[in-house]
Residue, then its C-alpha position, 0 to 999 in steps of 0.5 A: m500500500v503506497g499512501g497512508g491517508v484515509v483512502g490508503l488506510a481503508c484499503a489496507h484495513a479491508l485487505a488485512h481484515r480478509g487475511a492478506e499480509v499488508v505493508v503501508y508505506e507513507r512518506d510522512r506520517v499517516g493521515h497527515g496529508c489531505s486526510y488531516g485538516n478537513t471537516g470529515w463529512i460523510c456526505p453522499g448527498l454532495s458527492a456530485p463531480l466538480p465538473a458541472p454545467g456552468v462551472m467553467g464560467a463561474a470559475v473564470l468569474g471567480m478568478l477575476r474577483r478579489g477574495s474569491p475562494v477559487r484561485i488558479r495559477p497553473v504551470v501552463g503546459p501540455r499536461f495542464l492544457r489536457w486536464s483543462w480540456l477534459f474538465w471542460r468536456a466533463c461539464a457537459p450536461e450528459r457527462y455530468r449526469a453520468g458522473l453524478e449517477a456513478t458517484v451516488a451509486l459508489t457512495k450509496n453504502a458509505v454510512a453502512d461501510l463506515a459502521e462496518l469499520r467500527d464493528t471490526g474494532v476501528e475507533f474514531e470520533l463520529h457525529e450523526t447529526g446531519m448536514v445543513v447547507a445555509a444560504l444568504t441569497e435565493p440563488g445560493l439556496e437554489e444552487y444547493a437545493a438543486m444539487l441535492q435534489d439531483a442527487e435524489a433523482a440519481g438514487y440518493e436516498g436522502p431525505v432532503r428538506v428545503l427550509n426557510g430561514q426560521e425553519a433553519r434556525e429551529v433545526e440548527p440553533a447556530v444559524g444566523e439571522a442573515v441566512i434566508g434558507a437552508v437545505y437539510a440532509p438529516s442522514e449525513q454524518y461527519v467524523r474527526p478525520e484525524s481520529l479516523s486515520q489514527g484509528l485505522a493505523d492503530w487497528l492495522r498495527a494491532n492486527g499484524a500489518e506493517v505501517r511504515e512512516g517516513a518511508g517514501v516510495t519513488d519507484l513502484r517497480e521496486l516493491d516486491a509484492d503480489a499486489v501494489v495499491l497506489a493511494a498517494g493522493a495528489w502525488s499518485g500522478v508523479l509515481l505513475e508517470r515514472m511507469g509510463v502511465r499518464i493520468p490527467m490529475e491536478a492538485a487543488k489546495g484547500y485550507s482549514v482553521t481549527v479554533r475555540g470560540r464563544g457563542t453557539p457552534p453548529r451541531a450538524g455539519y454546516y456548509l456555507a453556500e455562497a462562501r463555499v466553506g464547511a464547518s464541523t464541531f469537535g468538542d469545544e473546537l470548530r473547524i472551518a475549511g474551504i478554498f480551491d487553489l489550483t496551484g500545483l504541488d504547492l503546500t505553502l500556507r498563505r495566511k490571507r486565505i485563512e483570514m478569508i475563511l474566517r471573515d466570509s463565514r461570520p454572517y452565517f453564524r448567530d453568535w459564534e465568534p472565534e477566539t483562539v486559533m488552535s491550528e491552521w492547515t493546508g492540504l492538496r486534494p487530488y482531482p482527475a479532470d472529470g472529477l471522478p476517482i480512479l479505482g481498480r487495476v492498471p492495464v498491462r500492470d497486472r499487480l498494480f491497482l489504483a485508489t486515488g483522485h477522490g477530490r473532496m470526497g476521500i472521507t466519504m468514499a474511503p471505506t467503500t473504496g477499500k471494500l470494493l478494491a479488496s474484492v478486486i484484488l483477492d477475488a478477481a471480482s469486477p464490481p459494477e460500481l467501479e466500472p465508471f472509475s477505471v483508469e482506462r477512460f484516460l488511456 
């Protein structure tokens, strides 16, 4: 297993639970990359792929607006141009619809598969309090109501309720007076992501697997194993290129700040529609996360982006205000050009398997990815849920 983020650890768990001998190679510390500082949402209702009708135009307008949550500063070359072209094609309505149906099918059992992890003895912090998407404007409300209703039409079991401002404040006391409405999905959950990664690593070590930290892999061909699973997130493309396999994937930098504050924190997973920011409460701390910086494999933390997250989130809260910053974080989310993860066997490389490209949905998809990929490796199965995510779509 190359990569010790939540996806790699979940794959390792699924294989080890079925009796396979597993070694995890992590270049840094397990769970300390993209899996660490996010909001930890288990949100099948928001599993739609990023490329969607209207997204390209909105991204360009956002780039021109100072203080936009979208920032694009690529190293322009053939690779980025190919990614941009394929992203644009994936925004077509029919392609978006097919991608949505595929991700809804993949995440259908996300909550149940997460519960299975706990049943095997993996310990982590879990909140079963639903999700509230709050909006300050009618267009903001309509955008997310349509997104969740499209997911319902594609097979998401919901339920989904559209609330006015007063109803939203009754469901979630943290909702501010400026919020005119919300979308409520009561079946969604969230975890503290670092607790899930640590729980998986602890389980693996306790059950005979090796978890090697500070053990970077530079050439996959050097690994002596019956099967190699590449789950290295944004760095997966670099490792594949060294084997002659080129996939159109870019790294999108996200930020979070974890703070202690005063006032009423949200009970549910709390998404702030126009600000493109999410918030999760962990004990006496609130983690607020967002931003989409398409700037390559760059982990520089720019404090202005943290300040923007805090500033833009204020109107959505009734009386909660930050007081003490506990941590600031940035991480790179891996985004294939069509917004869909890349899962399964690599053609011609019989012992190489991929579990990468989950974008913002790594926590949601990790347990199911592990379970299905284990069946591919150990049973030579061909789960229909994985067919739309084959690497062959790019080769």
